[in-house]
N, C-alpha and C positions, 0 to 999 in steps of 0.2 A: 338604481339598481340599491334596493333594500336590504338590508343586514340584520342575521338573524343568528343567534347562538346555539342552532338546536345541538349539535355535538350528538353523543347517542343518547336514543329514543329508548321507552320500554313499553310493553301492555303485561300484562300480569295474569297467572295462571289464577281461577278462580273456583273454591273449592262449594260444589253442590249440597244438597242433603245428604248424598248419600255417598259420600266418602269419596267419588270419584275424581276428577280434575278437567274443567274444561276449558276449553280455548276463548278468551275474553272478547267480548264483539268489539270491533275495535270505534262500531259508532257508536257505542255509551259508554265507552271508557276513555277519558281524556287522557293523551300523550301524556307520560312522566319522563324524567332527564334520569338517567342514570348516572351519578356523580361522577363529575374529575376528580381524578386523586393527585396527578400532577401531568404536566406538559412539559416537552422539553423541544425547544423550536430554534432549529440554524438559520440565518439569514444570509443567502449572499445576493449583495445589490452591485452592480456593473453600470455605471450612468443612471438607466430609468429603466431598465427591468432585473426584475428580483428572482429567486428560485426561493424555495420556501420550503425546507424540511422538519418535519416534525413528528415527534411521537409521544400521544395520548393515551393516558393510561384512566383507565375507568373499573370503579368495582361495585357490583351488585349488595348494594349493604341493606337490600329489603330480604324478608325472612323465605321470601317464594321465588322459584324460578322465575324468568323474566324473558320473553323473546326480547330480541336488540334490533336496535334498527339505526346506520349510522347514518347523518343528512349533515350534508356541509353546504351553504348557500354560496353561489357561485357569481363572482364581480363579475362587468360585463369585459373587461381585460385580464380575465383570470383564466388559467387553463391546466385541471390536475392531470398529471401524466404517470403516476403509481400511485396505489392504494393497496393496503394488504391490514389484515386484522387478525391475529392470533391469541386464542386461551388455551386451557390446557388441553382442552378438548379436542380443538379443532383451530385449522387455519383457513381462514378466505384471503382471497386475490383476485383484482380485478381483472382482468384481462381484455384487450380490444380484439372485433372479430369484424370478418366483411358481414354486412346485413343480409347479403344473399346466401351465405353460408350459414349463418346463425340459426342452432339447433335451439330451441324453444323448450327445452327439459328442466323447468327450474323443479326443483321437489318441493313446492311451497313456498307461501310467504309476496308471492303477487298482488292478492289483498292489502297486503301491506303498504305496497306503495302506492297503491292505487288510491287507499286510505288519505296515506300521505296527502296525496295530490288535491284529495277534496276538503280536507279539513282546514288548510291552516288559512287565516282572515288575508297573508299578505304574498302578491301573486312575486314572481322569479322563479331563477332556474336553481335546484340543489340537485348536489350528485347524492343519489341514495344508495344505499347495500345493506341487505337484508344478512343478519351475522348468528341469524339461530339464536338458539338457548343460553343464557348464563346462569348459573347456579348461586344459588345465595351465599356470599363470602367471596365467589372468585372473580376473577379481574380481568378485562380484554384489552389488549395492547391495539392499537391505531395507528399504523405509519401511512403518514398524507403526504406527499410532495405534489407543487402545483408551482405554474410559473407566471408572474404576473406585467405587464407593462403599468410603472409608475408615472403619476401626474407630474407634471413640472410646474413648479411655483415660479410666480412672477419674477423671483430675484434669483430664478436657475435650480432653486435645489429640487432635489428627489425628493418625492411624499411617500413613504409607506404608514401604511397601518395593520396592524396584525390584526386580524378576522377575529370576529367575537367566539367563533367554535374553540379557538387555542387561546382564548382570556374571555370565558363566557362570566363576565362579571355581571353582564346586565338582566340574567338569570336571577343570578343570586342577589344581586340589586332591588331587582325588582318586587320580589316575593317575598324575601326575608327583611326587606328593608337595610337600613343603614347599620352595616355592623364594621369594627375594625379590621377584623382579620379574615381573608378571604378561604375557604375550605378545599385548597386544592394548592399545590407547588407551581410555580410556571420559574424554568429556565430558558433564558433568550439571549441568542449572540448573534450577532450581523458582522458579517465581513463585507470593506468598502473596498471598491476598486475603482479606476479611473485614469485614462493617462492624464488628463490635466491636475491630477494629485488630488487628494483629499483633503480639506480646507479646514471644516469645520462639521460638527454634528448638534445638532439643539432633538431637545424630545421632551414630552411631557411628561416622565418618569425619572427616577435617578438613575443617572448612567455611570460605569466604568470610566476612568479616564481614557481619552481615544490612545492606542497604540499602533504605531506605525511599524509596519513589516517590509517595509523597501525603504532605501535608503531616499528614494526620490518623492515619497509621501503617496507613491501611486497606487497602495494599499493599506489599508489599516482596520482593527477590531475595534468594537465595542461591547460591550453586554450589560443588562440589566444587573442593576445593582441593589441587593438587597430584596424583600417580597414586592412584589404587583403592587399598582396601587390599585384598590378597590372602587372607586367609581368612574372609570372614564376607559376608553381604548387606549392602548399604547401605540403611539404615532412619532415617528422619525421624520426632521428634518435631516437630508443629505445633502452640503456644500461639497461644491466642486472646484477648481480653479475657475480664474475669471471665465465668467460666462463668455459662449462665442457664438456667432451667428451658424454657425455649423460644425458638429463635434462629430468625431469618428473612434470606436473601440472594437479594436478583429479579434474574435473570439476564436480558439483553436478548436478544433472539430474533433470527431470521436476518433481513436487510433483505430477500433475495429471495426469501423463503418469503410466502405470501399471508395478510393480518392473517387470524386466525380458526382458521388449522390449529397445529398442534401445536410446528412450527418457529416460526413467525412470531409467536404470540403471549408478552408475558414470561411467564418461571417463577420461582415463588416456591420455593427451597429451605429447607424447615421440617426444624429440627431440636427434637425433642420429648427431652428428658430429665429430668424431675422428679429431684430429691431426694427421696428415700426411706428414711426410717431404719431401722434396725435393730428385729426387732420385740420387743416388750417380755415378758419373759418371762412366762407364768401367762396370758398374754390366750389367748384364743378365735379360733384362726387361721379366715380365711376360705379356700374355694377349692373348686374342685370336680375329684376325682382321681378319673380313668376308665381302668380297666386291661383291654386288648384284648389276651386270651390267644389262641395258635394251637391248637386242639384235637390238630392232629397232632402237637403239641411239648409236650404241657399238662404231662406229667409234669417237666420240667426246668423248666418256672417257679414251678412250686408253692413249693417254699421261698422263691425271691426273694419269691412274692405273700405269702407269712405275714408274713415279714419286713415289706413293703411297709405294710399292712395295720394291724399292729399299731404301725405310726411316723406313723400319720397324727392330727393332732391333733383334739382336740374342737372341734367347732363347723363343721366343714367339711360338706362332701356326698361321696359317694363311689358309685359301680359298677362292675360287673367284667361284660364280655362274655365268653363265648367262641365264637370263632369259626370254624368250619369249613365244611362244607357248607349248614351253616345259621346264622346268627347268633341266639344264645342269650343274654340280659340275666339276670343275677342279679334282678334288679329290674326292672322297668316304666321306671324313670326313675329318677334320683340321689335318692339318703336322705339322710338327716342320719345323719353318724358318734357312733351311740350304741353301748350295749354292746347290746343286743337284734340291732339291726341288722347289729351287726359279727359275732355269734355266729350269726344266721341267713344271714350269706353264706359263711362258712365250712362248714356246712354242705350250704351248695348247690353249691359249686365241685366240679365231677365231678374224682374222682381219675386217673381215665384218661382219654385221649384219641383219636380217630378218626386211623387212618392214610388212609383210603381218600378219595377226591373231593379237590376243589379249595378254597382256601381263600375262603372271603368275606368278605375285609376290607373290600374297597367296601361290598356291602349295610349292613354295621354301623358303618362309619363315617356312611353316610347316614342310617341309624335314628338315630345321635348326634346327626346336626348338626339333623334335625327335632324333637329336643325342646328344648325352652326349656332354658337354663342358669338352676339358681335364683339369685334377684336378689341381686346383691352379689357373686355369686362366680365368682372365675376360673375359665375352666375350662382343664383339662392332660391330656391323654390321654399312657397308657405305652403303647406298641404295642411287644408281643412277637413276633417273625418268624421262623418257623422255613425258610420257603423262600420264593422269590422268586412273588408271585403273577402268575396269567397275566395279569391286565389293570391292572398296573403302571402304564400312562400314565393310564387311568381313576382312580385311585386317586391318584395326584400333582394330578390335574386336581380333582378333589373337595376334596381338603384344600388346595390354594391358593384355591379358591374361597371358604374359609370360615378363611383366612389371619389375618384382623384378631379373629377372635370366640377364639380357644385357642394353644394350645401344645403341640408335642409332642414327647415323648422318646420314642426307637425305637431298641429292640436287636432286634438279629442274631444269629441261632444259625448262619448260614450264609452264607457267601461271597457268593454270587449274590444275596442279599437285601441286600447291604452299599449299593450305590449308591441304593435306594429309602427305606432307614432314615435315610442321610445328606439326601438331598431334601426329605423330609417331616421333618426337625427344623430344616434351615436356610431353608424357607420359612415357619415357625412362628415362629423365634426361639426354639429348642428344641437338644435335644442329641441326639446319636448316638452306637452306640459298639455293637462287635464283643462278644459276651459268651461266655464259654467257661467250664466245670468249674473252671476256676481262680480267675477274679475275677467271676464273675457276680454274688454277695453285691453285692462291694465297690463295682462301678460302677453299677449298680441303686442301692443306698442313696444314692450319692454325688448322682446324678440327682434322686433324692428330696428330698435337704437343700438341691440349688438350687431345686426345685420349691418348696418350703417358706418360701421368702423374700417378704416384704411386696412389694407389688405397688401399685402406681395404679390406680383402674379407674373404670368409666364416663367414660372417657377422650372429649373432646370438644374440636370448634376451633371458634370462631365468630369472622367477619372483618366490618369495619364501613370500607367502600370509597367514596371519592367515588362519585358519584351519575353514572350510566353505566356505573362496571366492575361486575365479578362473576367470583367465582372459583369454579374446578371442583378440588376435591383428585382425582390422578388415583390411582385404586387404593383408595381410602377412609382413614380415622381407625382404627387398632388401639383396641380396646377396653379394652384395659388394658396397660401397662408395667409390666415388672419389675424388679425390686431391680441395677442393675449394669447395665442394657441402655438402649437408647436406640431413639428409632424416626426415620429420615431419609425423609419425605413430601416429595412433590412436586405444587404447588396452581399451574394456569395462571391467569394474569388475561387478560378476556378484553372488548371493548367499548373503547368510549372515552369518558374523564371528562370531563363537561358543564364542569365549572370547573378550566382549567388551574391554579389557583393552589394547587387543594390538594394537594399532591406528596406525601403520608403516608397509611400504610393504621396499621389496630389491627388486632392479631390477638390474641385471647382463649384460653387456655387454661385447661381446669375438668378436674377429677376428685375423685376420692375416694380419702381417704386413714387408716385404721383408723378409717373412718365420720364423717370429718369433710372437708365438702368445700371442697376448696382451687382458688384464681382465680390465673393468671399473665397478664398481660396487658403488650403491649410496641408500640412504634409502630416503623413501615418502609419507610425509602425508596422511594417509588414509580418513582424514576430508576434505569431498568435499567441494572445493571454489568456486565463482564464483556467479554472480549475476543475472542469471535465463535466462539470454539472450540465452544461449543453444550456444555458437558459437562452443567451438569443438563437440559437437553433431550434428550439421549438415553440419559441414565439414567432419564427418566421417559417416554421411551420403551418402556424394557425394562421398566417396571413396568408399565404401561399396557398393555402385550402379553399379560404375566402375567396381567392381570386379562379380558383378551378371549379367552384360551388356553380355558376350561372349554367356555365358551359356541361360540364357534367348533369345539371340537372333536366337540363334542356332534352337529353336522350338523342342529340344528334348524332354523336359519337361515342363508342365504348372507351376510347384513350383514355379523356379527361376523367373517367372515375376512375379504370384502375389507377391512373397517377394518383388519385387523390386516396384512394384505399392504401397503395402501398403508403404515402407521406404518412396517411394517419396510424398505422399500425408497427412501424420503422420506429416514429417519434414518439408513439404514447400520444398524441392530442386525439381527442375523438372530433368526429365530420359526419354529414349527414348520412354516408355511407358504411360507417362502422357505428357499432354498439359497445357496449359493455357487456361480461356476463360476468358474475360471480363464479368461481370456482373453489368450493368446499374441502377441505381432506383433513379426514380426520386423524387427530393426533393415537387415538386410541389403537391399540395391538391385538390383533386378536388369534387364539390359539385354535385348531380342531384336536377333538381327541383323539387316539391314536396315536398314529405314527406325528411326531411335534411337527409339523407344518405353520412357519408365520404366515399370515397372509400379509400384503402389502395396506396401506393406507389405503382408505376406500373415498373416491373423489366423488363429487354431486355438483350438480348448476345449481346456481341459488339467484334471485333477482337481484339488480346490481346497474343502476341507469341514471341516467340524465332525467330528472322531472321537472314537469313544468308547471308548478303552481298557480292552481285558479284563481285562489282567493277568492272571500267570500263578502268581500267590503258592497254595501250598497248607499247608493246615493240618496239623502231622505228630502223630502218634499218639502221640508219646512224649509222655510228662507226665514232670516238669514243665515246660513249653515256654519256652524261652528266646527273647528278641526278636534281633533283628538288625537293625541300622539300616546300609545300606550305608556304608562311610567315605567322610566328607567331605562327606554330605548332611543333616546332622542338624542341622548349623549353618545349612543354608539353609532351612529348613522353618520355624524357630523364628520365631514373630510378632514378635517381640521378644529382645533379649538378655538381656531380664527374665523372659522365659520360660524361656528356657536356663537362668538360675540355677536357678529353680525344679524343673528336671530332674536337676541335679548328678549327687543320691544315685542318682534311678533309672537313668542313665548310668552312672557309675561301674563297673559289673560287664561293661559292654561291652567287646569286644574295642578296644588301644588302637590309635592310628594312631601308625604304624612311620615311621622314617626312611628306607625304602626301599621301592620298588614291591610287595616280596613282601611286604611287613609290611600293606601297605594293603587285603591281603583276608584274610579268615578265612581258618582253615586248610580246606581240603578237607572231611577227614574230620569237621567238626564241622555242617557246613552241613545235611546230613541230618537234623538232630535240632534244627534250628531251625525256627521258624517265624518266616516273613518278618513285619513289619508295616510298610507303608508309612510313610515320614517323617513326615505330618501326620496320619495315623492312632495313632501313636507318641507326637502329643504331646496329641490328642484323649482318648486311652485313660488314660497315663500310669498302667496298672495296678498296683495293690499284689495280688500275689497271697494266697489265704488262707492262712495257714501252717499253720492247725491240724490236727490227724489227724479223720478223720470221725465219731470215738467222742465227740472234745471237742465237734465243732460239733454231733452229735446231744444231748448234754447244756444246750446253749445253745438249740438248737432248741426242747427239751421245756417249759426255761424262759420263753421267749419266748411261745408257744403259751398259758401260765397266764394271763398279762397281761392284766390289763383294759382298755378301751376309754378308760378315763382315766388311765390307767400304772399304776395299782396291782397289788399282787399278795392275793390272799384267802390267808389261811391254810389249808392243805390239807393231805391225803393226799399230793397230786400234788407240791405243791412240798417238802415233806419227803423225798419220793423223789430229787429232782431234788438238795437241797441234802446228801444222803446223810448223812441224819439221823433221828429218831426223830419224830413228829407229839407225842408226846405230850412230849418233853423240848424241841422248840420251845416250846411254850403253856409251859411251865415253867420256863423261860429269862425269859421277857418280861418286862421291866422293871414295876414295880407303878404307876409313873406312867401307861402306856401303856392308854388309854381306849378303844382301836380292834384291835382284833387284826391288822387290816390294814396299819396302819403299820408294827407291828411286822415283818409278813410282807414289807412291800416294802423295808425298810430290809435286812431281810437280802438278798434278791435283790439289790439294788443291792450291798452288800459283796461278795458271791457274784461277781458280774461281774467285781470290781477284784482278785478274787484275783492274787497273781502269776504263777502258776501257768498263769493260763489267758490267753486273746488273745481278748478278745469287745470290748473297746473301740470297734472301729473300727466292727464290724458294731452294738453296741447303742448306740451315742451317741446316736441320735435317743429310745431306747424307754430311755434312762437320763434324757436331759430330761424327758419326759414323768413318769417317775417321780420325779425331785428336785422336778419344778412342784408334781406332789400334794403330797407330801410337805411342801413349805414351806408350802402354803396350810393345809395341817392342823395341823401341831404341829413347827412350828420349834421352841418349848421343849424338844420329849421328843430333838430328836434327838442332841443328843451321847450321851447315858446310853444310848439304842437302838443306836446305832452301837458306844459300848465293849460294851455285852451280844453285838452281832453277832460284834465281832472276836472275845470268847473262847469264843463256839459253834462258828465258824467256823475258829478255827486264822489268822485273817486279821489285818492291819494298815491298814484303810483311816483315811484320814485324813479328817475333817470337812468338810476344801476339797470334799472330794465331794458336799458340800451346797450346794455356793458360799456357805458360810457364810465 
């Protein structure tokens, strides 16, 4: 998700020659921002969830009245639950209503939201509310509250980033260039809580000393010290006690909510983060890999599919579906990855695709989900999308229904399918990327490398609670957890303990790792904690709404929809069956002449909703494509300053920020040849463009096509052709110690890939690893002499370290 500091936007009234005031056309007048004067932000973090309460004060410093619109970009794991704004003239409050009972009686301003939807270059969701007119010199006070799931760093830290709307340095930095002082004040306070104890806090800005508010260090506070930095986001890394494979925090319910309800009963925030070591080279890998190819764009996926199939490890299962007007599976169900099955799959893949009819991705997904996955093999889908399917909502709902049983890697070849690709990947813990002719191989194989990491399989949770209590895991438990990932679950405790003296519960996590059963057991206090802000309950509501969505959207029964609406209205978390409406209450009082009569404040409905920005980026036909990230935005979107460091080399070629306003924009003459990449997409993609010529790539492709499923090459005329030598000469140069010709052939292939005038290493990393593993299992003692002979034959100088020796 991209990040943008919208805040309060304005459009001005313009005086015409007659002296009357006309409403400016949005399509002709660019959006401006009403200056932020001060921001007060209170963050409550408990383990890996956060509740943020903010108060923002804006002031109209222009000499004319302006109509103002508040816009707040929404992150993928963020949910607003309260919004209101007030000025001297009126108060505006956002309220949720059942869509079926929604009254579309807004008094105007819908065209403002429609324009916002179309004008932005940056796609994504924003919360937008039209606030009316703000007179010169008047202030608008905005109160915004939201909850958010926090990323977990590899070292166990919870990572919080303050949204740019609450610290909009990016706009100030981009357009006013470098200055030493921000034009607004910021007061930031963070309350921290964990039953494991708060161990440490790190930040990329000055902090006050950590103050513990409990003797066991389970709660603490920290604040921004002095003025905020003017050149980057504010980020916190919160470290708790020793990281464990499973953790639990019990949050107390709302005393005003009825017992047994979602907000009324205690909620357990469960973190599953098993330690998964790197895979041992040579081990057979488990996993089920299913590739879904859009037949309307099949020829563009053929080359990627060849490298993907050849890079799969022995021991896994695979299948290929070509979906168009109908869904066609290469095999009825996934088969074991063997040489015979690989050869048969390559033979059955159609060489050309159909350009007619709608794609049947939904039917293909249903077919896959109806087939049981092989026991002990984690299912992962690689979905190639050429265009946006017409039934995108149904596709997203179907993937959501099965999100605990698989992971999706999505590749889109068109901009209109990018949103769906990201939704499918985000929902299942996978990755999504835009694929072009320049980066297709690199990004696809990068995702496969991620998919080949080991995973904890057969994940299950069991609970031991005092008699009278029972637990319900909302949203279910994932069947697998991959290396480098964690899972945040919400479990609600119902009932009343019969023995009040028992104040602890036991939770047991079980899973399988490399065929070995692993068990972790922890005790957790049943005494609920929390400050009453109900962050865990609201995020649990968001999770439960996702689970109810597929059934409720199908229309097969009314009960799921009614329950979804009830959960949404009570928790303040929007769902597809509810919508926001802005209620504007006039602060002015009206007196009638005659008998004194004070009228009550007048109320009206105004536009307030989640807006999906379409974005206006276009792919240039000019190759190679450059990347333009708007000045001052890149720092804002990096999820951490560590991520920024990883991008240093990729960013080096970008236009540099200058010292004056003109230097803050790329030269107009170069914009037409640039491809705009949204900041978050830039971080996600981090593309490495394929630097080799078409001819060199064709040579590599020929060699890959000859590799066997086990990683070896056969000594053949085809291999000799790729190596540009005679087959008889290859056989004649084979060392006498080599008893198996395929060993000699495989050493030659690996040495050829490492020739200094070639550039295959990135593409063939996984293929080479398979070959080296195969060689080391067959002929470790022969490799030195084989490599020496191969270097002589090919004129190369590959060192034995290529075989990990």
